[in-house]
C-alpha positions as a Markdown table, in Angstrom:
| # | Residue | x | y | z |
|---|---|---|---|---|
| 1 | Met | 0.7 | 0.1 | -0.2 |
| 2 | Ile | 2.5 | 2.4 | 1.0 |
| 3 | Tyr | 5.0 | 1.4 | -2.1 |
| 4 | Glu | 1.8 | 1.8 | -4.3 |
| 5 | Thr | 0.9 | 5.7 | -2.8 |
| 6 | Val | 4.4 | 6.8 | -3.1 |
| 7 | Ala | 5.0 | 5.5 | -6.9 |
| 8 | Asn | 2.1 | 7.1 | -7.6 |
| 9 | Met | 3.3 | 10.4 | -6.3 |
| 10 | Ile | 6.2 | 10.6 | -7.5 |
| 11 | Ala | 5.4 | 9.4 | -11.3 |
| 12 | Lys | 2.9 | 12.6 | -10.9 |
| 13 | Gln | 5.6 | 14.7 | -9.9 |
| 14 | Leu | 7.6 | 13.8 | -12.3 |
| 15 | Lys | 5.4 | 12.7 | -15.1 |
| 16 | Leu | 6.3 | 9.2 | -15.4 |
| 17 | Asn | 4.1 | 5.9 | -15.5 |
| 18 | Ala | 3.9 | 4.5 | -12.2 |
| 19 | Ala | 4.3 | 1.3 | -13.7 |
| 20 | Asp | 7.7 | 2.4 | -15.1 |
| 21 | Ile | 8.7 | 3.2 | -11.0 |
| 22 | Thr | 10.5 | 0.2 | -9.2 |
| 23 | Pro | 12.0 | 0.3 | -5.8 |
| 24 | Asp | 15.6 | 0.1 | -6.9 |
| 25 | Lys | 15.2 | 3.3 | -9.2 |
| 26 | Arg | 16.9 | 6.2 | -8.0 |
| 27 | Leu | 15.4 | 9.5 | -7.7 |
| 28 | Ile | 18.2 | 11.3 | -9.3 |
| 29 | Glu | 19.8 | 9.3 | -11.8 |
| 30 | Asp | 17.5 | 6.8 | -13.0 |
| 31 | Leu | 14.2 | 9.5 | -12.5 |
| 32 | His | 15.3 | 12.5 | -13.1 |
| 33 | Ala | 14.2 | 14.3 | -9.8 |
| 34 | Asp | 16.0 | 17.5 | -9.3 |
| 35 | Ser | 16.1 | 19.2 | -5.9 |
| 36 | Ala | 13.1 | 20.9 | -6.6 |
| 37 | Asn | 10.9 | 18.0 | -7.1 |
| 38 | Ile | 12.9 | 15.9 | -4.4 |
| 39 | Met | 11.5 | 18.8 | -1.8 |
| 40 | Val | 7.6 | 18.7 | -3.5 |
| 41 | Met | 7.7 | 15.0 | -3.1 |
| 42 | Ile | 9.1 | 15.1 | 1.0 |
| 43 | Met | 6.2 | 18.0 | 1.8 |
| 44 | Asp | 3.5 | 15.6 | 0.1 |
| 45 | Met | 4.9 | 12.3 | 1.9 |
| 46 | Glu | 4.9 | 14.6 | 4.6 |
| 47 | Asp | 1.2 | 15.5 | 4.5 |
| 48 | Asn | 0.0 | 12.3 | 3.2 |
| 49 | Phe | 1.2 | 9.9 | 5.6 |
| 50 | Asn | 1.3 | 11.9 | 8.8 |
| 51 | Ile | 5.1 | 12.3 | 9.2 |
| 52 | Thr | 8.2 | 14.7 | 9.2 |
| 53 | Val | 10.9 | 13.6 | 7.2 |
| 54 | Glu | 14.2 | 15.5 | 9.0 |
| 55 | Asp | 16.3 | 17.1 | 7.2 |
| 56 | Asp | 19.4 | 15.1 | 7.3 |
| 57 | Ala | 17.4 | 12.3 | 6.3 |
| 58 | Ile | 16.5 | 13.7 | 3.0 |
| 59 | Asn | 20.0 | 12.9 | 1.8 |
| 60 | Asn | 19.9 | 9.3 | 2.3 |
| 61 | Leu | 16.4 | 8.8 | 0.3 |
| 62 | Arg | 18.2 | 7.9 | -2.9 |
| 63 | Thr | 15.9 | 5.1 | -4.5 |
| 64 | Val | 12.5 | 4.6 | -4.0 |
| 65 | Gly | 12.6 | 1.6 | -1.8 |
| 66 | Asp | 14.5 | 3.8 | 0.6 |
| 67 | Val | 11.5 | 6.6 | 0.9 |
| 68 | Val | 9.1 | 3.5 | 1.1 |
| 69 | Lys | 11.3 | 2.3 | 3.7 |
| 70 | Tyr | 11.5 | 5.2 | 5.5 |
| 71 | Ile | 8.1 | 6.1 | 5.3 |
| 72 | Glu | 7.0 | 2.6 | 7.3 |
| 73 | Ala | 9.7 | 3.5 | 10.1 |
| 74 | His | 8.4 | 6.8 | 10.8 |
| 75 | Gln | 4.5 | 6.1 | 10.6 |
């Protein structure tokens, strides 16, 4: 459930097909997100999952799977 929600949010933000987003995809290198995209995604995830993403954790969120694991650990 979390994975599907995250994949759909990323797809919408980056104008990609959600089916092309897999847990091992890197946000910047593979999905071509820039820093502005990442910040919008973080804010959307905070709102959607009612969590706070710490600033120092953002640099560790490199793949879609990293994002999902972070959300699971902080819900």
